[in-house]
C-alpha positions in Angstrom: -3.4 -17.1 -23.8 -1.9 -20.6 -23.9 1.6 -21.3 -22.5 3.3 -21.8 -25.9 2.1 -18.5 -27.2 2.9 -16.7 -24.0 6.5 -17.9 -24.0 6.8 -16.8 -27.6 5.5 -13.3 -26.7 7.7 -13.1 -23.7 10.7 -13.8 -25.9 9.4 -11.0 -28.2 9.2 -8.8 -25.2 13.0 -9.1 -24.7 13.6 -8.0 -28.2 11.2 -5.1 -27.8 12.9 -4.0 -24.6 16.3 -4.1 -26.3 15.1 -2.1 -29.3 13.2 0.3 -27.1 16.4 1.1 -25.3 17.8 2.5 -28.5 15.1 5.0 -28.9 14.3 6.0 -25.3 14.0 4.9 -21.7 10.9 3.9 -19.7 8.0 6.2 -19.9 7.6 8.7 -17.0 4.5 9.3 -15.0 2.3 12.0 -16.5 2.3 15.2 -14.6 -1.4 15.2 -13.8 -1.1 11.8 -12.1 1.5 13.1 -9.6 0.4 16.7 -9.3 -1.3 16.1 -5.9 2.2 15.3 -4.4 3.1 19.0 -4.8 0.6 19.8 -2.0 -2.5 22.0 -1.9 -0.7 25.3 -2.4 -2.9 28.3 -1.6 -6.1 26.3 -1.2 -8.4 28.6 0.8 -10.9 26.0 2.0 -9.5 24.5 5.2 -11.2 21.1 4.8 -9.9 20.8 1.2 -6.4 21.8 2.3 -6.4 19.1 4.9 -7.9 16.5 2.6 -5.3 17.2 0.0 -2.8 15.6 2.3 -5.1 12.8 3.4 -5.5 11.5 -0.1 -1.7 10.9 -0.3 -2.0 8.1 2.3 -1.0 4.5 1.3 -3.8 2.3 0.1 -4.0 -1.4 -0.9 -3.3 -1.8 -4.6 -3.4 2.1 -4.7 -7.2 1.9 -5.1 -7.9 5.1 -3.2 -11.4 4.0 -2.1 -12.0 7.1 0.0 -15.2 9.1 -0.4 -15.8 12.3 1.5 -19.0 14.2 2.1 -18.5 18.0 2.7 -22.2 19.0 2.7 -22.2 19.9 6.4 -19.9 22.9 7.2 -17.0 22.1 9.5 -17.6 18.4 9.1 -16.3 15.6 6.9 -18.0 12.2 6.5 -15.7 9.5 5.3 -17.2 6.6 3.4 -15.8 3.7 1.4 -16.2 3.5 -2.4 -17.7 0.0 -2.6 -16.6 -0.2 -6.3 -13.0 -0.1 -5.2 -12.6 -3.3 -3.2 -10.4 -6.4 -3.4 -12.8 -9.3 -3.0 -10.3 -12.0 -4.0 -7.2 -11.0 -2.1 -8.9 -9.1 0.7 -12.3 -10.9 1.1 -13.2 -9.4 4.4 -11.9 -5.9 3.5 -9.5 -5.8 6.4 -6.8 -4.1 4.3 -9.4 -1.6 2.9 -10.2 -0.6 6.5 -6.5 -0.2 7.3 -6.3 2.0 4.2 -9.0 4.2 5.7 -7.0 4.4 8.8 -4.0 5.7 6.9 -6.2 8.4 5.4 -7.5 9.4 8.9 -3.9 9.6 10.3 -2.7 11.9 7.5 -5.9 13.9 7.9 -5.2 14.3 11.6 -1.6 15.4 11.0 -2.6 18.0 8.4 -5.3 19.3 10.8 -2.7 19.8 13.6 -0.6 21.7 11.1 -3.4 24.2 10.8 -4.1 24.5 14.6 -7.1 22.3 14.4 -8.2 19.3 16.4 -9.8 16.5 14.3 -12.6 15.0 16.4 -12.9 11.6 14.8 -15.9 9.4 15.5 -15.5 5.9 14.0 -18.5 4.2 12.5 -21.1 6.7 13.7 -23.9 4.6 12.3 -22.5 1.3 13.6 -19.5 -0.8 12.7 -19.5 -3.1 9.7 -19.8 -6.8 10.3 -16.8 -9.1 10.1 -17.6 -10.4 6.6 -18.3 -7.3 4.6 -18.5 -3.5 4.6 -21.4 -1.3 3.4 -22.4 2.3 2.6 -22.4 3.4 6.3 -19.8 6.0 7.2 -16.3 4.8 8.3 -15.9 8.1 10.2 -17.4 11.4 11.0 -14.9 14.2 11.5 -15.4 17.6 13.1 -12.7 20.3 12.9 -12.3 22.4 16.0 -9.8 25.2 16.5 -7.5 24.2 19.3 -4.8 26.5 20.8 -3.1 23.5 22.2 -2.8 21.7 18.9 0.8 21.4 17.9 2.3 20.4 14.5 3.6 16.9 14.4 7.1 16.6 12.8 5.8 13.6 10.8 3.6 16.0 8.8 6.8 17.1 7.0 7.3 13.6 5.6 3.9 13.2 3.9 5.0 14.5 0.5 8.2 12.4 0.7 6.6 9.0 1.7 6.5 6.4 -1.1 6.2 2.7 -1.1 9.5 1.3 -2.4 9.4 -2.1 -4.2 13.0 -2.0 -5.4 15.9 -4.1 -4.2 17.3 -2.9 -0.9 21.0 -2.5 0.1 21.7 -5.7 2.0 25.0 -4.3 3.4 23.3 -1.3 5.0 21.4 -2.2 8.2 18.5 -0.1 9.6 19.9 2.0 12.4 18.7 1.7 16.0 17.5 5.3 16.0 15.2 4.5 13.0 13.7 1.4 14.8 13.1 3.5 17.9 11.3 6.1 16.0 9.1 3.5 14.2 8.3 1.8 17.5 7.4 5.1 19.1 5.1 5.9 16.1 3.2 2.7 16.5 2.7 3.0 20.3 -0.3 5.3 20.3 -2.6 2.7 18.6 -1.8 -0.1 21.1 -0.3 -2.6 18.6 2.7 -4.9 19.3 5.5 -3.6 17.1 8.4 -5.9 16.3 11.3 -6.2 13.9 14.2 -8.4 12.9 17.4 -7.4 11.3 20.8 -8.7 10.1 21.7 -9.8 13.6 19.3 -12.8 13.3 20.1 -14.5 10.0 17.9 -17.5 10.9 14.8 -15.4 11.4 15.5 -13.4 8.3 15.6 -16.6 6.3 12.2 -17.6 7.7 10.6 -14.3 6.9 12.0 -14.5 3.3 10.8 -18.0 2.8 7.2 -17.2 3.9 7.0 -14.1 1.9 8.4 -15.9 -1.2 5.8 -18.7 -1.0 2.9 -16.3 -0.3 3.9 -14.2 -3.4 4.1 -17.3 -5.5 0.7 -18.4 -4.4 -0.9 -15.1 -5.3 0.7 -15.1 -8.8 -0.3 -18.7 -9.7 -3.8 -18.4 -8.4 -5.7 -17.1 -11.5 -8.4 -15.1 -9.7 -6.0 -13.3 -7.4 -3.6 -12.5 -10.2 -6.4 -11.2 -12.4 -7.6 -8.9 -9.6 -4.2 -7.2 -9.8 -4.3 -7.2 -13.7 -7.7 -5.4 -13.4 -6.0 -2.4 -11.8 -2.7 -2.6 -13.7 -2.1 0.6 -15.6 0.4 0.2 -18.4 2.2 3.2 -19.8 1.6 6.9 -19.4 -1.7 7.1 -21.2 -3.4 4.5 -19.0 -1.9 6.1 -15.9 -3.2 9.5 -16.9 -6.6 8.1 -17.6 -7.0 6.3 -14.2 -4.4 7.8 -11.9 -4.8 4.8 -9.5 -3.9 1.2 -9.2 -0.6 -0.5 -10.0 1.7 1.0 -12.7 3.9 -0.7 -15.3 6.1 1.7 -17.3 8.8 -0.7 -18.5 9.3 -0.4 -22.3 8.7 -4.1 -23.0 5.4 -4.2 -21.2 4.2 -0.9 -22.8 5.1 -2.1 -26.3 3.5 -5.5 -25.9 0.3 -3.7 -24.7 0.3 -1.3 -27.6 0.6 -4.2 -30.0 -2.3 -6.0 -28.3 0.0 -8.8 -27.1 -0.4 -8.5 -23.4 -3.8 -10.0 -22.6 -4.8 -8.9 -19.1 -8.1 -10.8 -19.3 -6.5 -14.2 -18.9 -4.0 -15.5 -16.3 -0.8 -17.1 -17.8 0.0 -20.7 -16.9 1.6 -21.2 -13.5 4.8 -22.5 -15.1 4.9 -19.7 -17.7 8.0 -17.7 -18.5 6.3 -14.5 -17.4 5.3 -15.7 -13.9 8.6 -17.5 -13.3 10.4 -14.2 -14.1 8.2 -12.3 -11.7 8.8 -14.8 -9.0 12.6 -14.8 -9.5 12.6 -11.0 -9.4 10.6 -10.8 -6.2 12.8 -13.4 -4.6 15.9 -11.4 -5.5 14.4 -8.4 -3.8 13.6 -10.5 -0.7 17.2 -11.7 -0.6 18.4 -8.1 -0.6 16.2 -7.2 2.3 18.1 -6.5 5.5 15.1 -6.3 7.9 11.4 -6.9 8.4 8.9 -5.3 10.7 5.4 -6.3 11.9 2.5 -5.0 13.9 0.2 -7.3 15.8 -3.2 -6.4 17.3 -5.3 -7.9 20.0 -8.5 -8.9 18.2 -9.5 -7.8 14.7 -12.7 -5.7 14.9 -13.2 -2.9 12.4 -12.0 -0.1 14.8 -8.8 -2.1 15.4 -8.2 -2.4 11.7 -8.6 1.4 11.3 -6.2 1.9 14.2 -3.7 -0.4 12.6 -3.8 1.6 9.5 -3.2 4.8 11.4 -0.2 3.2 13.1 1.2 2.0 9.8 1.0 5.5 8.4 2.9 6.9 11.3 5.5 4.1 11.2 6.2 4.7 7.5 6.4 8.4 8.0 8.9 7.9 10.8 10.9 5.6 8.6 10.9 8.2 5.8 12.3 10.7 8.2 15.3 8.5 8.6 15.7 7.7 4.8 14.4 4.2 5.3 12.4 2.5 2.6 9.4 0.2 3.2 7.2 -2.2 1.2 4.2 -4.0 2.8 4.1 -7.8 2.4 0.4 -8.3 2.4 0.1 -11.7 0.7 0.7 -14.0 3.7 -1.8 -11.9 5.8 -4.7 -12.3 3.4 -7.6 -14.5 4.3 -8.3 -16.5 1.1 -8.0 -20.3 1.2 -4.9 -20.7 -1.0 -2.9 -18.6 1.5 -3.7 -20.8 4.5 -0.2 -22.2 4.7 1.8 -18.9 4.7 -1.0 -17.3 6.8 -0.5 -19.9 9.6 3.3 -19.8 9.3 3.7 -16.0 9.7 1.4 -16.1 12.7 3.4 -18.9 14.3 6.7 -17.1 13.6 5.4 -13.8 15.1 3.7 -15.5 18.1 0.2 -14.2 17.0 -2.2 -17.2 17.4 -5.8 -16.9 16.2 -8.3 -15.7 17.1 -6.8 -13.6 19.9 -4.3 -11.9 17.7 -4.0 -10.6 14.1 -0.9 -9.7 12.2 -2.1 -6.4 10.7 1.1 -5.4 9.0 4.2 -7.1 7.8 6.8 -5.2 5.7 10.3 -5.4 4.3 12.5 -2.5 5.4 15.9 -1.2 4.3 17.6 1.4 2.2 17.0 1.7 -1.6 17.2 4.0 -4.5 14.3 6.5 -4.4 11.1 5.8 -6.4 8.6 8.2 -7.9 5.3 8.8 -6.1 2.3 6.7 -6.9 -0.4 8.2 -9.1 -3.3 10.0 -7.3 -6.8 10.8 -8.6 -6.9 14.2 -7.1 -9.2 15.5 -4.4 -12.3 16.2 -6.6 -12.5 12.5 -7.4 -13.2 11.8 -3.8 -15.7 14.4 -2.9 -19.4 13.4 -3.1 
């Protein structure tokens, strides 16, 4: 799609959005896509009951790359679906491994709720190398009845936890009690937890600037943008079909897609109306953000990546308990060449020099209007 045509279509999109508003609002997520967020109900199988909570964990691009083998009674083998990776933006699958950590943390919380101890053995057939992952298990889990297992209060937040990409309330700071709860949640995994709020305007400006540049780079780099387009689900019908990925329900985008005018096989020009609009929108959200948090690890082996994911899951659940919204800012942490500048800048800002340290998570934090849950494929889609 050349630039001239794209600008013309973007203008048409404005007209469509206005006309769509006269006949209805944005489409809603189809019930089957969000049904897993109601919980497992009266599920009799203990493993399936626990797994029904684990599949609600946050995952990069909402790919849900978890595969579980239930062939051995009392045991769960967790593998990665190698067809659900992000080779352009996550070339070494660090974020994918973190996403398996979030799954394991929610699994553990659900097991405790049922008086079970989840005995988790990471990489029972050996850890993946630094460059790629393979079919070997990420974890083997045994469930053992444990009279000393106590429910964790964070379990009660699983069905309420959602990633919130909206604008935040810049006049409402994150309270000290919420920061303390988030720091405590990260402590078990041995990461350095830090945050900055409205009391340090200079640091906030630095965080915003790095995040804005990293976002711009990802949008104007064709192969990284197309990786997101590949998993973009536009409208209720596509969401119902896939129940994963990134969702777009805005009337203008839905109608352009229905008319065959939104070509997701080609990246628009870097100076196109569409991309400049996205960049401006993201920057507005950044400017509204009253705080940022980060988690830094010593080293970056596969087990550390999984532990970082577990820590992030707990941190977000702790934030949810205080009504605090959160959105990961993954772009500047990604290891593809075009991000070298922001990648170095965020490490310098957070005193995390390579190779000794890795910034595993960086997120914007604040208060925002609630958002609906992300689509989920359902447990049966993960069982092999």
